[in-house]
N, C-alpha and C positions, 0 to 999 in steps of 0.2 A: 455533358460530358463524364465519365468515372473519373474520380477524383482520386485513383487507386496508383495509377500513372504520379503527380504528380508526387503523391504521398510516398512512392516508392524511391524518385530521386533525393526527398527531403529525408527519409530518413537515411540514405548514402551519404550526405550533407553532412549530418546531425553527428557521425563517424569520426568526419574527421576534425583532428588536432588541434588545429588555428582554426579562429573563425574566421570567413572571409568578405572580406569587407569591396561593397558596388557601390560604385558614383553613379549617381544622377547628376547629369548636366542644366536638368530642366526642373529643377528644385521647387519652381514657381508654382509649378502647374497639380492642380489638385488631384489628379486620379495617380499621378505620381506620387505624392504623401500620402496617399489612401493606401497603396501598394505598399510605399515601406513601413509606413506605420503598421501595417499587418506582418509582415518580414519580422521586423525589430519583436515587436510582442509575442510569436512565435520561435522567440530567438532561432531564426534558421541562418542568418546572415548579420552581417553590420551595414545597414545602408548609411550611404553619406549624399548630405541634397545638397547641392550645388545651386548657389544664389547669382544675380547678373546684377544686382544692386541691392544696394543698403535698406532701401524700401523695403524690397520683398523682403531682404533676410531678417529682418528685426518684426517684420509682418508675421512670421513664422511661429506658431505655438508649439507644435508638435514636440515629439519624444524622441526622434532623430537626431542624429547630428548635423548640422547646416555649417556651411561653407561658404565663406566670403574670399574670394582673392583679390590683395588691393597692393597698393604700395609696393614695400621692398619684396615681397612673395612674386607679385605679378612682374617683379622687374627681373628676378632672377630666373624665373619660370620663360620669359621672353628669351631670353640671353643663351637657354639652355635649348631652343625653338631653333636661333639664329645660328648656334652651332651646328644641330640637325640638318637647317637649311642653306647655311649661307653662300651655295652655290647655285642657287635657285632664287631664292628672298630677300632683299636686305632687309636690313635692322628696323628700318621704319615698316614695309610690309608686315614683317614678325610684330611687331607690337601693335598694329591694327588686325592681325589674328586673333592675338591672346586676349584680345577684347570678348570674344566669344567664347560662351562657357563649355561647348564643345570641344576647343582647345583646350583650354583649362583642365576637363576633366582628362581628356586626351593626353595632358602633358603627368597629370599624377599618376596615371597608369604606367606610363614611361618612365618615372621614378620611383616607383615600387610604392607609390604611396597609397593603395589600392590596388587591389586586387584585379576587378573587372569592371565594366562601361556597359550601360543600358541608358540607352535615350530616341531620341528620334520622332516624339511624340508630337512635335510643333515644327518640326524641321523634314525636309525630305532625306532621302537615302543616301542623297548625293555629300549633303551637309555634312555625316556621321561618316563615311567612306574616306573623305577628302581627307580631314585629318588624321584619321588611323593609316591612311597610306603613306602621310606624310611622317608621322610621330609612331609610329606602333611597328608600322611596316608588315608587309606582307611574311609570309615564312618562306624561308632560302629551299625549302622543299619543295615548293611546288609552284607555279610559273603565273597562279590564278588566284584569284579570293573568289571564291560561290557562297552558296548558302543553302541551308537546305530548311524547309515546316515540316515541324510532326504533325500530323491528322491523325487526331484524338476522336473515335466513337464510340463508344461503350469499353470495351475489353479489347479492341483493335487501334494495332498504332503502326498507322503508314508513313513512309519519310519519301517529302517531294522535292528534289532538286533539278536545275539550279533556278527559284520563282522570284530570284527578286535582284539580281547581282548582274548576271553576265548576258547581255542582248543576244548575241548571234554567233555562239562558240563553236568552236571549229572542231572537231574530231579529238584533237589530242587534249583538247580542253576539255572535252565534254570526259574523256576518260579521265582527269583530274576529277571532276566534278564527281565521278561514280566516285572515286575512292573517298575523298573528303566525308560524302555521306555516308559511304559505309562504317567509318570512323566515327559519326555520329551517329550511326545505329549501334553499334556497341559500347560504344560511350553510355548510351540508357539503356542499355543490357538487352537489346534487342536481336536476332541472330537473322542478320541479312540476307534476303534473296531477290537480289539486282535486276529489272529489266530495265535496257533500254531501249524506250516506247519510242514508235514510230506509227506511222500510216502503214506500214508495211511491215509482212512477219516474214523473216527467211527468205525475203528476196521475191514476193508475192508483187508486189510494182518498184519496178525500176526506174528509181529518179537518182539524181544528188544528194536529196536529204534524206532517204533511205539508206543509201549506202553510206553517209555518212556516220549513220547512228550504229550502220554495222560495223563499220572501223573501229569506234569508238567501242564497243562491248570488247574485242579483240585486242584494243591497245590497252583496256582497262584490265584486261586478264595480263596478259602477257608482261608489263610493265609494272604492276600493280601483285597480283595474286599470287601468280607461277613461283615469284622467288617465296613467297611463303606456303608454298607446298598445296596450296588450295586445287580441286580440280573443279574446272568450268560446269563441267555438268548438272555438279552436285545444288550450285546455289546463282548462277548467272547466265543472262541470254539476252540477245537482242541482233539486228534489230524485228521489234515486236511489236503488236499493236496491243494496247490495253488490255482488250477482252480475253484475249491471249496468256497475257503476264498475268490477270487477275484469278483464269478459271482454268481451273487442272483441266478439265472435260473439255472446253474448249481450246487448250493450249495441244492437249492430245491432239483433236481432230484436225488443228490448222498443220503441228509440226509432226507428229508423228512421236514426238518425245514426250516426257514426261520431266525434265527437268527435278524441280525442287516436287514435293511432295503436293503444298498448299499453294496459297496467293502468292505472288510477290509484294515484298512490303516496303521495298527499295526503286521507289519510280524517278529514274531519271529523262528529263525532257528534252527533246530539241533545241529549243531555243526561249528565250523570258516567253516571247508572247504563250507559248504553249503551256509554261510552267503556270505562269503567273492566272491566266482564264481558269485551269485546270484546279489548283487550288481553290479560288474563289468560288467556283461553280459546285467542289466538294464542301465547301465549307455554306457556303447560301442554300442548296439544295439536298445537297447531302447532309445534313447537318452536321460534317464532323468540324471538331474544333482544331484551330490552327494555333500551335505555339509556334512563334520565332516572328520574323524567319532569323534560324541560328546562323550568323557569320562565319566561314570556315576557310581556315587560310592565311589567319592572321596570327602574329609571333605573341599577342594575347588575346583571353577573352573581350571582344567586343562586340553588343550586339543591337542590332535598328528596330525600333517601334514601330509598327503600324500607327499614322497618324488618327485612325479609327480605332486602337488599341481601348480596353477599359481597363479597371482596376485590375484583374483578374489575369488579364493576358500581359500585362505589366510583370506584374509578381510572378507569373509564368516563368518568364522570359529571364525574371533573373536569379528562379532558382534554377534556370538550365545554364544561366551563365557560371555560376557559382558552381556548379557540376560539372563544366569544361577547366574552370580552375583546377577542381581536384583529379580529373583526367590528366591535364598537362602535367600535372605532379607527381602523376603516379606511372604515367604511361609514354608523355610527351609524342604524345601521334598527332595531336588538331595543333 
């Protein structure tokens, strides 16, 4: 992978006045520790490692700030969770939930003790999303939370959405996924050229799934982009097959229209199966590096790691989380 992309993001972070604190709820994990130590050594942000018990806490010998939540602090956080959840959970249930470091870390984010959250190397995505929804909550700006993968190969940057969160989104939800990934592109300095992908190009196949993507592209433009005075023909199309979206010559042959001059760089998939399979094929066979998933549509930056993530991928996800913090402060978009 061309490291220039991450270097450019780090350069932007370094200009931010306040050092950004990122909490890692799986502090005992060696890969987490390796990535955190590098983040600290390079003075990119302030990583905080959260531990689940005193034995693991005492065992840690690194330079990062280590945290262990217990006694009065744990009681205070439990009471705060109960305030948030009292219509849905008992105090006893909240006490049980707060024994989990994902909940503890999310509460620290809720209380503004840290600026962002990175976790999930040892648990499924649901174990991250659940406390995020319950404590941080989805943004009122959207009806859903989605995600985007940043795919890197040499100097090429693509965004795939949504590959980790919504199993079978409808047209309205796909339109929101499109806009959330448009914002992700803007955050990383990529000029979005968006394609709503299908097995059909502009009605070449008649099927509900193709119609769904065509409707999504229209909703995306009328609801989100037209109010911003964007012209649809310059940067968005769909429903469209991948080859037509990615290659201008194929696009011209199939549609008779040029749209944007180059390939689409923000690819919106019709469902989780298509998106998840596609990013893994690009990663394994196409040799793209996948950074993410970057969770979108949550009130504060929360990001979920793949359980197969290596130290470099953890490092990159933390860097992007810090960029979200800055983007939030400057633009209030995500």
